[in-house]
C-alpha positions as CSV (number, residue, x, y, z in Angstrom):
1,M,-3.7,-15.2,19.8
2,R,-3.8,-12.5,17.1
3,K,-3.8,-13.4,13.5
4,I,-2.2,-11.0,11.2
5,L,-2.3,-11.1,7.4
6,I,0.3,-9.3,5.3
7,I,-0.6,-9.0,1.6
8,K,2.4,-7.9,-0.5
9,F,2.8,-9.3,-4.0
10,S,3.9,-6.4,-6.1
11,A,7.6,-5.8,-7.0
12,I,10.4,-7.8,-5.4
13,G,11.8,-4.6,-3.7
14,D,8.5,-4.0,-2.0
15,V,8.5,-7.5,-0.6
16,V,12.1,-7.1,0.6
17,E,11.4,-3.7,2.2
18,S,8.4,-5.1,4.0
19,L,10.2,-8.0,5.7
20,P,11.1,-6.1,8.9
21,V,7.3,-5.6,9.5
22,A,7.0,-9.3,10.5
23,A,9.8,-9.0,13.0
24,A,8.3,-5.8,14.4
25,L,4.9,-7.4,14.8
26,K,6.3,-10.4,16.6
27,E,8.2,-8.0,18.9
28,L,5.1,-5.9,19.5
29,Y,2.8,-8.8,20.3
30,K,5.1,-10.8,22.6
31,D,2.0,-12.6,24.0
32,G,1.7,-14.3,20.6
33,C,0.6,-13.6,17.1
34,E,0.4,-15.7,13.9
35,I,1.7,-14.0,10.8
36,T,0.4,-15.2,7.4
37,W,1.9,-13.6,4.3
38,I,0.3,-13.7,0.8
39,T,2.6,-13.2,-2.1
40,K,3.3,-14.2,-5.7
41,K,5.0,-17.6,-6.3
42,C,8.1,-15.9,-7.6
43,H,8.6,-14.1,-4.3
44,M,8.1,-17.1,-2.0
45,C,11.8,-17.9,-1.8
46,L,12.3,-14.5,0.0
47,L,9.9,-15.5,2.8
48,E,10.7,-19.2,3.3
49,N,12.6,-20.0,6.5
50,N,11.9,-16.6,7.9
51,E,11.5,-17.1,11.7
52,F,8.9,-14.4,12.0
53,I,6.5,-15.6,9.3
54,D,4.3,-18.6,10.3
55,K,2.5,-19.3,7.0
56,I,3.1,-18.3,3.4
57,I,0.3,-18.5,0.8
58,C,0.9,-18.3,-2.9
59,F,-1.4,-15.7,-4.5
60,E,-1.6,-17.5,-7.9
61,D,-2.9,-20.7,-6.2
62,I,-5.8,-19.3,-4.2
63,N,-8.7,-16.9,-4.1
64,V,-7.4,-14.2,-1.7
65,F,-10.8,-13.2,-0.6
66,S,-11.9,-16.7,0.4
67,I,-8.7,-17.1,2.5
68,I,-9.4,-13.8,4.3
69,K,-13.0,-14.6,4.9
70,R,-12.2,-18.1,6.3
71,N,-9.2,-17.1,8.5
72,F,-9.5,-13.5,9.6
């Protein structure tokens, strides 16, 4: 299974405009992929309950580089 990491934690509009990427990736990799999205805490509500995003990580709570090294 492919693991895909989307890092988008800038402006709220950038996060909203990037949402279709998750759906497109799930469509592209029909054989299976796991999508993890790293964002700011204030943007997490936009991503929760999205059927195309498997994991959401809060940027303020973690060291991004340790997550990338451990999982990707």
